[in-house]
N, C-alpha and C positions, 0 to 999 in steps of 0.2 A: 335553798336554791330554787328559783322559780323558773319553770320551763318557758313560760311566756316571755320573761325577761331575757333569757338566753336567746330565744328565737328572734326577738325584736332587736336587742342590742347588737347581736352578732349577724344581723341579716346580710350586710355586705360580704362578710367572710363566708357565710353559708352559701351565698350565690356563687362565689368563686369556687368553692368546693364542688357544688353542683356542676359548674362548668367544666372542671377538671374531669369529673366522672363521666359527664356527657361526651366529652371529646374522646376519652378512652373507649367508651362503648361504640361511638361512631367509627373510630379507627378499626376496631375489631370487626365491626359489621360491614365495613366498606370492602369492596373487592379490589379496589385500586388505591394507590397512595394519594391522599387528598389533604389539603391544609385546613379546611373548615374554618377559615379566618372570619367568615360571616357570623358563624356561631360564637366565636370568641368576642367579636365586637358587640354582639347582642348581650352576652354575659357581662362584659365590662360596662356597657351602658346601664344595664339593670342594676348592677352593684353600685355604680356611681350615683344613679338616681335614688337608690335606697339610702345611701349615706347622706346625700343632699337633703332628702326628706327628713331624716333624723336631725340634721343640723337646723333646718328651717323650723321644725317643731320644737326646738330647744329640748330635745330628748336627753335624759340622763338616766343611766341604768348601771347597775353593778352586778353582772351575772356571776362573777367569780370574785368575791370580796378579797381585797388585798393583792389580787393578781391582774384582773382585767376589768376595766370600767369604760363607759362611753359617756362623753359629754358633748355639747355642741361643737367645741373646738376640735375634738378628736374626729367627730363625724365629718366636719368640713374638710379637715386635712385628708381624710380618706377619699372624699368625693373628688378633691383636686388630683390626688395621685391616680385614681382610677380613670378619671377623664383624660389626663395627660397621656395615659397609655393607649388610648384609642387611635390617635394618629400613627403611633409607632407600629401598631398592628396593621393598620390599613396599608402603610407603605411597605410592609413585609410581603405583600402578595407576590408570589412567584419566586421569592428568595429562598424558601425552605421547602423540603419535601416532607409530607406527613404532618402529624400534629405535634411534633416534639417542641417546636418553637412556642406554640400556643400554650401547651401544658406547662412548660418551664416558666413562661412569663406569668401565667396565673398563679403558679406556686410561689414565685418570687413576690408577687403582689399580696398574696395571703400573709407572708411574713412582714411586708411593709405595713399592712393594716394592723397586724398584731402589735407592732412597735408603737403605733400611735395611741393604742389603748392600754399600754403596759402600766401597771401600778407597782411592779416589783422588778428588781434586776433579773430575776429568773425568767420572767415573761419577756423582758426586753432582750435578753441574750438569745432566747429562742427565736424571737422575731427577726433579729439581725441575721442569725444563721439561716433561717428559712428564706430570707430575702436574698442573701449573698450566694448561697450554694448553687441555685439554678443559674445565676448569672455567670459563674465560672464555666458552666457547660455551654451557655449561650454564646460566649465569645468564640468557642471552638466549633459551634454547631455547623456552620456553612463551610468553614475552612476555605475562604475565598482567596487567601494569599498565604505565603509561607510564614509571614509574621504572626499569624493567628496563634500558633503554638507557643511562641515566646511570650506573647501578650497574655494568654490564658495562664501560663505557668507563673509569670510574675504576679498576676492578680491573685492566683491561688496562694502562693507563698506569702505575699505581704498581707493578704486577707487573713491567713492563718496566724501571722504575727499579730495582727490587730485583735483577733479573737483571744489569743493568749494574753495580750496586754489588758484587754477588757476584763477577763476573768481574774487576773492578778489584782487589778484595781478594785473590783467588786469584793474580793476576799479581804483586802485592806480596809475598805469602808465597813464591811460587816464586822471585822475584828475590832474596829474603833467604836462602832455604834450599836452592834448587836442586832442589826436589822437588815433585811434584804429589800425593804420598801424603798421606792424611789425618793421619798422625802429625806431618807438618810443621807442622800448626796448633799442636799442643802445644809443638813446638820454638819456634815463633814467640812463643807466650805467654810463654816464659821468656827470650826474647831481649831485649837492650837496644837492638837495632838499630831506629831509628825507622821504617824501611821495613817491617820485620816487624811492629812494633806497629800501624802504619797498616793493614796487611793484616788483622790480627786485628780491629781496630775495624770495618773495612768489611764483613768477612764476618759479624760479629756483628750489625751494622745490617741487613744483607740478611735474616738470619733473623728479626730483630725485625719487619721489614716483612712478611715472609711470614706471621708469626704475629699480626700486627696489634697490636704493642706501641706505646704512646704514645711519641713523637709520629708514628709511622709507621702510624697506624691508620685514616686518613681513608677508605680504600676500604671497610672492613668494613661499617659501618652501611648504606650505599647498596647494596652488593652483596647483603647478606643480605636487605634489604627488597625489592629488585628481583627476586630469584630466587623460585621457587616453594618450597613447604614441603619437598619431598624434597631439592632442591638445597641449600637453606639448611641442612638437617639434615646433609647430607654435608659441606658446607664447614665447619660449626661443630664437627664431630666428627672425621671422618676426615682431612681436609686439615690441620687444626690439630695433630692427634695425630701425623701423619706428620712434620711440620716439627719438632716437639719431640723425637720419637724419633731423627730424623736428627741433631739438635743434640747429643743424648746420645752418638751415635757419633762426632761430630766432636770433642767434648770428652773422648773416651774416655781415662780414666786421668790426665787433666791436672788438676792442682791450680791454682786461680786465684791469681796473684800479687796483692798488695795493690792495685796500681794498677788492674788490670782488674776487680777485684771491685766497685769503685765503679760502673763502667759496667753491670755485670750486676746491680746492686742499685737504682741511682737510677731508671733508666728503667722497669724492671718495677714499682717502688713507685709511680711516677707513673701507670703504667697501671692499677694496682689502684684508686687513689684516683679518677682521672678516669673510668674505666670505671664504677665503682659510682655515683659522683655523677651522671653524665650519664644512666645508665639510669633514674634516678628520674623523669626528665622525659619519658620516651617514652610515646606513646599507642599504638604498634604493638608487637605481641609480638615480631616478628623484629628490629626495631631494638633493643628491650630486650635480647634475647638477644645481639645483636651487641656491645653495650656490656658485657654480662656476660662474653662471650668475651674481650673486651679485658682485663678485670680478671683473668680466669682465666689468660690468657697471662702476666700478671705473676707470678701465683703459681707457675706452672710454671718460669719462668726463674729464680725464686729458688732452685730446686733446685740450680742450678749453683754456688751459693755453698758448698754442702755438700761433704763428702768424696766423692771419686770413687767409692768403694766402694758407697755407698748411693744413688747418683744414679739409676741405671737402675731400681731397685726403686721409688723414690719417684715418678719420672715415669711409669712404666708403670701403677702402681696409680692415679695421678691421672687419666691419660687414659682408663683403663677406666671409672672411676667418673664422671668428667665426661662422657665420650661417651655412656654408657648413660643418664644422667639427662637430657641434652639431647635424645637420641633419644626417650626416654619422653615428654617434654613435647611434642615435635613430632608424634609419631604419635597422641597423645591429643587434639590440638586438634579441636574440633568442626568438622565439615564445613560449608561455606556455599556459596551459589551463586556469589558473587564472591570473588576472591582478597583484595581489599581488606577485605571484611567479615570474612573468616576471620582476618585479621591484627589486627583492632582488639582492644585489651585490653577495651574495653567489652563486646565480644561474649561475654566470659567471665563477666559478671555473672549470678549465679543459676545457674551451670552445675551445681552440685551437685543442684539440684532437677530439672534436665532430664536430666542424665547423671551419676549418682553415680560410676560407674566411671571415667570420664574425669577428673572433678574430683579424685578421690582420687589418681590417678596423676600428674596435673600438680602437685598439692599436694606429693606426696612428692618429685617432681623439684625443685621450688622449695626445699624444706627442705634437700635434699641439696646443691644448688648454693650455698645460703647457708652450708653448713658446720655445720648443726645436728645434734648426735648424736641417735640412734645411726646416722644414715644414712651411707653410705660417703663422702660428701663431707667429713664431719668427719675421718674416718681419713686421707683423702688429704691434707688440709691439715696434719694432725698430722705425717705423715711428712715433708712438705716443710719445715716450720718446725723440726722436731726436728733435721733434718740441718743447717739453717742455724745453729742454736744450737751443735751439736756442732763446727762449724767455727770457732766463736769469734765469730760475727757476731751477738751477742745484741741489739745496738741495732737492726740491720736487721730482725731477726726480730720484735721488739716493734712496730716501725713497720709491718711487713707485716701482722701480726695485727690491729692497729688499722685499717689500710686495708681489710683483707678483710671486716671486719664492718660497714663502711659499707653493704654491699650487702644487709643483712638487710631494710632497709625495703622496697625494691621487690620482693623475692621475697615478703615477707609481704603486700604490696599485692595481688599476684595471688591469693593464698589468700583474702584478704578479699573480693575481687570474687566469687570462685567460691562461697564458703560463707556470706557475711554480707550480700551485696548483693541487692536484688531483681533479677529478670531484666531484661535490657536490652530496651527497646522495639524491636520489629521485628527482633530477633535471628534471623537466618536459620538454619534447622535442616534438616539432611538426615539420613536414617538412617545410623547408623555402618556403615562398610564392613568386610567380612570381612577384607580385606587389612590394614587398619589395626589391627583387633583382633589378628590374628596377629602383626603387628609389635610391638604392645604386649606380647604374651606373650614374644616373643623378647628384649625388654629386661627384663621384669619378673622372669623366672626368675634370671638372673645378678645382678640387683639384690638379690634376696632372699638369695642366697648371699653377696654382699659385705657385706650388712648383718648377717647372723647369724654369719658365720664369716670376718671380715676377716683374722684371724691365720693361718688355714689357707691363705687365698689368698696372703697375703704370703710365707709360707714356701715357696711353690712358684713364686715369680717368679724 
């Protein structure tokens, strides 16, 4: 074990740990309660820059053989997750007291980074739990509304069920293959052993639950609604992206047999349809985004039907485009005195007259999430369904495309509220915050790059 390899390969994780310790020291040294979100942003920027440097340098290292390794793809995935967290931290200014939000978020990100470098089920399980447990607390942290308790409880119970399902699946795969290494999953995929197949199904179901795929989605709407805007933004973007990128590592190089392809197509397709149809009936912005994220989880899992060679590229581009657009919508939401008022879709009526900048950004985010060209959401969906067709699953691709465009209605309804409806009576207004404006710029610049030069970005993934 080389100390230099450990220091270099795990530099993003080390910087997150340094940030956690620094925040604890600052909180103990401070005479009054402060958030220190500026320090948190600097830590995230440093960790994201370190991960990006490793990816650009094509660095590959194995600090802990058989358990943890770093390659350019893992480093790039970490850079994306860490960078997506910065706007969520910026928009959290004034939402929380003390450093609890920042420490929990950095702890969750440490687990997410660990997942992307896992070489064994042991490390993968540890990463998933380290990522998930702080989020259970984050949902409850501000207690902005009575629904927070119910949302956190559902998330905790179903998260625990997902953990138990994952452990049972790992034990079955180990029993069939005699190995905890992640390549044992690909071996189990090709095996005719019923124990191995049961392990594959259980592990896949656990990932479906973590990503909120139908019918394992019940926690998402309540957890998203109960959490505050910064926490919901983090859950909808970073947590979901981490789960999907970890799934790419799990399926690394594996081509799906015909029997397993049905599992990875039927439930994601149901997720697309149910998520889009149910989102139409929502009166709250966060519940609408929750059902939207359920649909988008279906699109992302469709990528696993395609050839292994193009899987990482398609998923990474999708999570970048999806994450940026979700963040852009959340950070642009008009401020309001009460959390429930800020969450009402009716509060967006006439927004263009009150705040043109916010309305245009939210409108662009909605169009991209709907998959309307030339926004990056269209390119992201194109990459997913192109891979599915290349793998020979044309019927599933057509069904998925039809299911995906059911969501156009509720995305356009938000735009109609903002640009074509009179202002809502009693709509609470607060001056826009500088931190929220900075967060919107952090999202807007890469969105412009993805919109104007998607081919250039794809060539560098």
